Structure formats: structure tokens, C-alpha cells
C-alpha distance (Angstrom), angle and dihedral (degrees) to the residues before:
residue distance angle dihedral
M1 . . .
D2 3.81 . .
A3 3.80 91.3 .
I4 3.79 90.5 50.1
S5 3.79 93.3 48.8
Q6 3.80 91.2 47.8
S7 3.80 91.4 50.8
F8 3.86 89.8 54.1
R9 3.81 91.0 47.6
A10 3.83 91.9 51.4
P11 3.78 121.2 95.7
L12 3.76 116.4 -89.0
R13 3.82 93.0 -113.7
D14 3.83 89.0 56.1
R15 3.75 94.4 50.1
L16 3.78 95.6 48.1
P17 3.83 121.4 72.1
L18 3.83 114.2 -106.3
P19 3.86 93.9 -112.9
V20 3.83 91.4 52.7
W21 3.76 92.1 47.3
T22 3.79 92.2 48.1
A23 3.83 91.2 48.5
L24 3.81 90.7 51.1
A25 3.77 91.8 49.4
W26 3.77 94.0 50.6
A27 3.83 89.9 44.9
G28 3.71 89.3 58.2
V29 3.83 89.5 53.2
L30 3.82 90.6 49.4
V31 3.81 89.8 53.1
F32 3.79 90.4 48.2
P33 3.87 97.3 87.2
L34 3.79 91.3 51.0
V35 3.81 93.7 49.2
L36 3.81 89.7 46.1
A37 3.79 91.3 52.1
V38 3.81 91.0 48.9
T39 3.79 89.6 49.9
V40 3.83 91.6 53.3
V41 3.82 93.3 45.1
N42 3.79 90.5 47.4
G43 3.75 93.1 49.5
S44 3.78 94.9 44.4
N45 3.79 92.1 53.1
D46 3.83 94.8 45.1
G47 3.78 98.7 -109.7
L48 3.85 97.9 -31.1
L49 3.81 93.2 163.6
G50 3.83 93.8 53.3
L51 3.82 94.0 -146.6
D52 3.80 117.7 177.6
L53 3.82 119.2 164.2
L54 3.84 122.4 -179.4
G55 3.72 91.6 -20.1
V56 3.81 94.4 -53.9
P57 3.82 110.0 132.6
Q58 3.78 118.4 -122.3
R59 3.81 88.3 -119.8
Y60 3.84 89.2 73.8
L61 3.81 104.8 21.2
L62 3.78 98.2 72.0
P63 3.81 95.3 41.5
A64 3.75 89.6 50.7
I65 3.81 90.3 52.5
T66 3.77 90.4 47.0
V67 3.78 91.9 54.5
A68 3.81 95.3 41.3
L69 3.80 98.3 52.2
P70 3.86 96.7 68.9
A71 3.80 88.8 46.6
T72 3.82 89.9 71.7
L73 3.84 85.5 81.9
L74 3.76 95.9 41.4
R75 3.81 99.0 109.0
R76 3.88 96.7 43.9
Q77 3.82 101.9 27.8
P78 3.77 109.7 23.5
L79 3.83 92.5 158.6
V80 3.84 90.0 57.1
T81 3.80 90.7 48.2
L82 3.80 91.2 49.9
G83 3.81 92.6 48.2
L84 3.85 93.3 49.4
T85 3.83 89.9 47.1
L86 3.82 92.2 51.0
V87 3.86 89.9 47.4
S88 3.82 89.3 50.8
L89 3.80 90.1 50.3
V90 3.76 93.4 50.8
V91 3.81 92.8 46.9
V92 3.77 97.1 49.8
T93 3.81 93.4 40.8
T94 3.83 95.8 51.4
T95 3.79 94.7 38.7
L96 3.80 102.7 44.3
Q97 3.74 99.9 34.4
T98 3.84 94.9 95.2
S99 3.80 100.7 35.2
Q100 3.78 102.9 36.7
P101 3.84 111.6 11.5
G102 3.75 93.6 166.2
Y103 3.78 92.1 50.5
A104 3.82 90.2 48.5
A105 3.81 89.9 52.8
D106 3.80 90.6 51.8
L107 3.79 91.0 50.1
R108 3.82 90.4 49.4
N109 3.82 90.4 52.7
M110 3.78 90.3 54.2
H111 3.79 91.5 47.4
L112 3.80 89.3 50.4
L113 3.81 91.1 64.5
A114 3.85 93.1 42.3
I115 3.80 93.3 49.4
G116 3.80 91.7 49.2
V117 3.86 91.1 52.8
A118 3.85 90.9 48.1
V119 3.83 91.7 48.9
G120 3.85 89.6 50.3
F121 3.82 90.2 52.7
V122 3.77 92.4 47.6
A123 3.85 90.7 51.0
A124 3.76 90.2 48.1
T125 3.81 98.1 48.3
R126 3.86 105.6 28.1
T127 3.79 136.0 58.3
R128 3.77 118.3 -79.5
R129 3.84 92.8 -111.5
V130 3.83 91.6 54.6
S131 3.78 93.3 45.4
V132 3.84 93.3 49.8
V133 3.83 90.6 50.0
A134 3.84 91.0 48.0
A135 3.83 92.3 47.3
A136 3.83 91.3 48.8
L137 3.77 92.7 49.3
A138 3.81 91.6 47.9
L139 3.84 89.6 49.9
V140 3.80 92.0 50.8
V141 3.81 92.0 49.6
Q142 3.79 92.2 47.9
L143 3.79 93.9 47.3
G144 3.81 89.2 48.8
S145 3.78 91.6 51.2
G146 3.71 88.2 48.7
L147 3.75 91.5 55.6
V148 3.79 90.7 50.5
I149 3.85 94.4 53.5
G150 3.82 96.8 25.8
G151 3.78 118.5 157.2
F152 3.78 97.2 36.7
G153 3.82 104.9 110.1
P154 3.81 137.5 -37.4
A155 3.82 93.5 -77.4
T156 3.83 90.7 74.2
R157 3.77 92.6 63.5
P158 3.83 111.3 109.5
E159 3.78 97.3 -124.0
V160 3.81 92.2 59.9
P161 3.88 98.3 63.3
T162 3.79 90.9 34.6
L163 3.82 92.7 54.6
A164 3.86 92.2 42.1
L165 3.82 93.4 51.1
L166 3.78 93.8 43.8
T167 3.80 90.0 51.6
A168 3.77 92.9 46.9
W169 3.81 91.9 48.6
M170 3.82 93.5 49.0
I171 3.77 91.8 50.4
G172 3.82 92.7 48.5
N173 3.81 92.0 45.4
S174 3.84 90.8 49.5
V175 3.85 88.9 53.2
R176 3.77 90.8 49.7
T177 3.81 92.9 47.6
R178 3.84 91.0 50.1
R179 3.80 91.6 47.5
R180 3.84 92.0 49.6
Y181 3.82 89.9 48.1
A182 3.79 91.5 50.6
E183 3.84 89.9 48.7
A184 3.81 89.6 50.3
V185 3.81 91.7 49.7
R186 3.80 91.0 48.7
A187 3.85 91.2 49.1
Q188 3.81 90.1 48.5
H189 3.79 92.8 49.8
A190 3.83 89.9 48.7
A191 3.81 91.2 50.3
Q192 3.80 91.0 47.3
A193 3.80 90.1 50.2
V194 3.77 91.2 50.1
T195 3.81 91.2 48.3
A196 3.81 91.8 47.4
E197 3.77 91.2 50.5
R198 3.76 92.1 48.1
L199 3.77 92.2 51.1
R200 3.80 91.0 46.8
I201 3.79 91.3 54.1
A202 3.77 90.6 45.1
R203 3.82 91.2 52.6
E204 3.76 93.2 45.3
L205 3.77 93.9 49.7
H206 3.81 93.5 43.4
D207 3.82 94.9 49.2
M208 3.76 92.1 43.8
V209 3.79 101.2 42.6
A210 3.81 98.4 36.0
H211 3.77 93.2 58.5
S212 3.81 94.9 42.9
I213 3.81 94.1 46.7
G214 3.83 90.5 47.4
V215 3.81 91.1 52.8
I216 3.85 91.8 44.0
A217 3.77 92.8 50.0
I218 3.79 93.7 49.8
Q219 3.83 93.7 46.4
A220 3.78 91.3 45.9
G221 3.80 89.6 53.8
V222 3.80 91.9 47.9
G223 3.82 92.1 48.8
S224 3.76 94.0 49.1
R225 3.83 91.9 51.6
V226 3.81 96.8 48.0
M227 3.78 99.8 32.5
D228 3.83 93.6 105.9
T229 3.76 99.7 33.2
Q230 3.82 103.8 35.3
P231 3.82 110.1 25.1
A232 3.79 92.1 172.3
E233 3.83 92.9 56.1
A234 3.85 88.5 47.5
R235 3.83 90.2 52.6
N236 3.85 90.0 50.4
A237 3.79 89.4 52.1
L238 3.78 91.4 50.5
R239 3.83 90.5 48.5
T240 3.82 88.7 52.7
I241 3.78 91.1 49.1
E242 3.82 90.2 50.2
A243 3.84 93.6 48.9
T244 3.80 93.5 45.6
S245 3.81 91.3 47.7
R246 3.80 92.1 50.5
E247 3.79 91.0 49.4
T248 3.78 91.3 49.4
L249 3.80 92.5 48.1
A250 3.82 89.3 51.6
G251 3.80 90.8 52.6
L252 3.77 91.9 47.3
R253 3.76 90.1 49.1
R254 3.80 89.6 52.2
V255 3.84 91.0 52.2
L256 3.84 94.0 45.7
V257 3.80 94.6 45.5
G258 3.82 88.7 52.8
L259 3.80 91.0 50.2
R260 3.81 94.5 48.0
R261 3.77 95.9 45.6
G262 3.82 93.3 46.3
G263 3.76 92.7 -146.3
E264 3.92 94.5 -46.9
Q265 3.77 120.9 117.2
N266 3.81 117.1 -144.5
E267 3.77 114.9 -154.9
A268 3.80 91.6 -141.9
D269 3.82 93.2 56.5
P270 3.76 119.8 85.6
P271 3.81 114.8 -113.3
P272 3.83 114.8 -95.1
P273 3.78 118.2 -111.9
P274 3.79 113.2 -84.3
A275 3.81 117.3 -99.4
P276 3.85 115.3 -106.8
G277 3.81 121.6 -105.1
L278 3.73 141.8 174.9
D279 3.78 92.6 -66.2
D280 3.80 87.2 67.1
L281 3.83 94.2 61.3
D282 3.78 93.2 93.5
R283 3.85 89.4 55.2
L284 3.81 89.0 47.1
A285 3.84 90.1 50.8
A286 3.83 90.5 50.9
T287 3.74 92.4 50.3
T288 3.76 92.2 47.5
S289 3.76 91.4 48.6
K290 3.83 88.9 59.7
A291 3.81 87.4 55.1
G292 3.89 89.6 59.4
V293 3.79 102.9 -94.7
R294 3.76 119.7 102.3
V295 3.83 111.8 -143.4
E296 3.75 119.0 -155.6
V297 3.80 111.8 -159.0
R298 3.86 116.1 -158.8
W299 3.79 120.4 -169.6
Q300 3.82 120.2 -157.8
G301 3.79 130.9 178.4
E302 3.78 127.5 14.9
R303 3.79 110.9 -34.8
R304 3.80 111.1 -137.6
P305 3.79 139.0 153.3
L306 3.76 114.4 -79.2
P307 3.82 131.8 -165.6
A308 3.81 114.1 -73.8
D309 3.83 95.7 -113.7
I310 3.80 91.7 53.8
E311 3.82 92.8 45.9
L312 3.82 92.2 50.2
S313 3.83 94.0 44.6
A314 3.81 92.7 47.4
Y315 3.83 91.3 49.5
R316 3.82 92.1 47.6
I317 3.75 92.3 49.0
V318 3.78 92.0 52.5
Q319 3.80 90.9 44.4
E320 3.79 94.8 52.2
A321 3.81 92.4 43.8
V322 3.78 91.9 51.0
T323 3.77 89.7 45.9
N324 3.80 89.6 55.7
V325 3.82 89.9 50.6
V326 3.85 90.1 52.5
R327 3.83 92.9 48.1
H328 3.74 104.5 36.3
A329 3.84 114.5 11.4
G330 3.81 100.1 71.4
T331 3.79 91.5 -148.9
P332 3.87 129.8 123.9
R333 3.76 94.7 -137.4
C334 3.81 147.5 32.7
R335 3.79 137.2 177.5
V336 3.83 127.9 -128.0
T337 3.80 117.2 -164.9
V338 3.82 119.5 -168.3
D339 3.81 111.4 -169.3
Y340 3.78 118.2 -169.9
R341 3.80 106.6 -155.7
D342 3.76 132.5 175.0
E343 3.78 97.0 -101.9
E344 3.78 104.1 15.9
L345 3.76 146.9 25.6
R346 3.80 111.6 -126.1
I347 3.82 121.6 -160.7
D348 3.85 124.1 -172.1
I349 3.78 123.8 -176.4
T350 3.80 112.9 -175.2
D351 3.81 135.3 171.1
S352 3.79 137.0 174.5
G353 3.77 97.1 -135.1
R354 3.76 132.6 110.2
G355 3.81 94.6 -76.7
C356 3.76 126.4 -135.1
P357 3.83 109.3 -29.6
L358 3.84 95.5 -157.9
P359 3.84 107.9 27.9
G360 3.75 115.6 -163.0
T361 3.74 96.8 21.0
G362 3.80 96.9 104.6
Y363 3.79 137.1 47.1
G364 3.82 97.9 -117.9
I365 3.77 100.3 92.1
T366 3.86 90.0 36.7
G367 3.75 90.4 55.3
M368 3.77 92.6 47.2
R369 3.79 90.1 50.3
E370 3.83 91.5 49.7
R371 3.80 91.6 50.6
V372 3.74 91.7 52.6
G373 3.77 92.5 44.3
L374 3.85 92.3 53.5
L375 3.80 88.1 56.9
H376 3.85 91.9 46.6
G377 3.79 92.5 -116.0
E378 3.77 136.0 132.3
F379 3.80 126.8 -100.3
T380 3.79 134.6 -172.7
A381 3.83 131.5 173.7
G382 3.77 128.3 174.9
P383 3.78 147.7 108.2
R384 3.81 119.9 -56.1
P385 3.84 120.8 -122.7
E386 3.75 91.3 -124.1
G387 3.79 92.8 47.9
G388 3.76 135.9 -82.4
F389 3.78 130.1 57.4
Q390 3.83 133.8 -73.4
V391 3.79 132.5 -160.1
T392 3.82 118.3 -166.7
A393 3.78 128.2 -175.8
A394 3.79 128.0 177.5
L395 3.82 113.3 -166.4
P396 3.82 115.8 -169.3
L397 3.81 114.6 -129.9
P398 3.80 124.5 -138.7
V399 3.77 119.9 -117.3
P400 3.82 97.0 -100.6
A401 3.84 91.3 54.5
R402 3.76 94.4 54.9
S403 3.75 118.8 103.4
P404 3.84 113.9 -89.4
G405 3.75 123.4 -108.3
R406 3.83 92.4 33.2
L407 3.77 125.5 112.4
P408 3.86 114.0 -116.0
């Protein structure tokens, strides 16, 4: 019942199929010449037909129908509507000027409003060049009709149609400008969203693959060197390679599943692997230790669940910083400090190695800075005065994630 009531409350053009509505609109245009001829005949013979509908005199009923029929195409074909209205104005002006000058003047006044509306629609839906030409043509026709029936009322003065058409064109052009601006803004937002998603995927793949490939490369080198002399150590290296590879494949599957689904969850599909968070730092430290760098994780403050985006970004920052230590620092150890504060999560990764030999040549630090920037935090990375390298990230926490009982 609700659907039926809504269909009756909807506009007629929404309830009718598009082909039916188009056929009715063009049928009105086809009837237009006949109605125009009847209007001219009725005016020339001083109301010969004697039409009177709902108290509307015949003097205004037929002209109103004549003006309204071309308007059925106004939304889709404003140029056709404008052309038919101008033709109607020329016909009634040249035909009725001698027999019924007052009637011709009233018809011209009706056409003045219809032509202004048509010019406004043309300016709103067509290019500026087309709308200017259409408005100029309409002005010439109106001024010409005013010269033919000049002297019959103030509406025949040149400034009246000129001001009316100029106002209609400016309104339509303003609507067109605002529509184009809105389309440009939507296109810009769509492009920004695509760029942001592309950068997010690039960061995720870099942070995930760079760490895993670094660990695999180191373990493969260790296994190849001790394969003959220390078979047990070689087996440990292979196990580490297997575990790291499986973890990387799970992460890649999570990214690919998200891309294929496009944000939609299908009940038949298995759930993607969960995204890593701060609780996985101990596992990350154990994997990195097998690559030859001992990672000391220090926890400060009250540990508590954080939003998923903060958990993932914090884990990826630590992962990338530790990967840089493994690849560039040349030190056997580093320290990771995770400080849960009231209003922010602070992460420090420090080492006493030789630092980054070629800063700015890779995407690791750039990706970490982008992650922190997306969360409106602060990020610094650089050599320490006492030697080594330090990465610091401060991620602001939302109000629900702050510790209870504290003032914001």
C-alpha cells in the first residue's frame, strides 16, 4: 500500500515510462500548428469559436494553450521550445496586427514570459556561445514584433524585452556555472579518493612486502651458508622463511580481497585475515630477531584497545622502522617504545647503528610520514646526536579511546 500511495504522489513524468512521456511531449508539439491556426482564426473573427472553459475567457484560453504546448519539450529540448515559441510570436503578430491589435499585444505579452523561460533553460543547459546566439535571436524577433504592433501598451517598448531576456539569460547562465562547478568539485573529490586509495595500497604493500622480503633474504643467506655445517640452523632458517611467506601471503590476500569486493561483503566468501595491530608487535620482534636484529619492545602507560586505523598505522610504522634497522643500521639490536598517553599514542624506534646511508631514496620514511599525516599526528625521523637513528610518531587518540576518569 505504501508503494502504491507513493507512486500516486510522485510527479506524472516519474510515474510514466520515458518512451510514453517522450511520445506525449512530441504529440503536443505536433498539435501545436493546429492550435496556433485555431488561435489566429479565433482572434481574426473576434471570438468566433466561443470557447469558455472553467470561467477562463476564450481571449486567454487559446493563447495559453499555444504557449504551453511547446513547453512540453522545455527540459529536454529547450532550443526546439524557443524556436516554436518564436515562430508562434511571429505568426500571431503578423496575422492579427490589422484585425485585432489589442489581442495581438496580449499574445505578445504571453510570449514574452514564455520566451524568457526558454532562454533561461537554454542558458542553463547549453554552451555559452549557443545561449548567447539564442538570446540575441529571441531579442531580435521580439523587437521586430514590437515594431509591428508598436504603440499598444508599455510591453512593446524595447527596454522591456531586452531587460527580461537579459535577466533570464543571467539566471540560466548562473545555474549552468554552478552546475559545472559542482561537477568539477565532484570530479576532483573522486580523483582525490582514487589517489588516496592508490597511495594507501602502495603503503600497505611496501610496508608488508619490504619487511618480509628483507627477512626472507637474510634467512636464505644464513641457510645457504650453514646448510652443510649446521643443518639444524638451516632448518630454522627455512622455517622462518616459511612462516614469513605465509604471513605475507595472508596480508596480500587481505588487500586483494578488499580490492575485489570493493567494500561489499559476500556471505559466501570467507572472511579476510584480520589486519595486524599493536598486539602483534611481539610476533614481529620474534621474526626480526631471527633475521639477526634483537628488538626490545617496551610498553608504557595503560594498554587498551584503540581504533583499527590507529592500531594498523602504529604497527606498520614500527614494522617499517625495524625493517630499516635490519637493512641499513648494521646493529644487532634496536628498541621500540609504545607509550599509551591520555591524548596520544607515542611510538619511538631507536637504534645505535650507522643510520640510513642514503636518506630520502626510498619510500619507507615517506610512507610512515603519510600514515601519521592521515591521522593528524606528528612524525620525525633522523640521526641521533649520540649516534644511531630514531623514528618518532605521535598519533592523537579520539575521545572514546582515552583512559576513563581523566579530563579531556
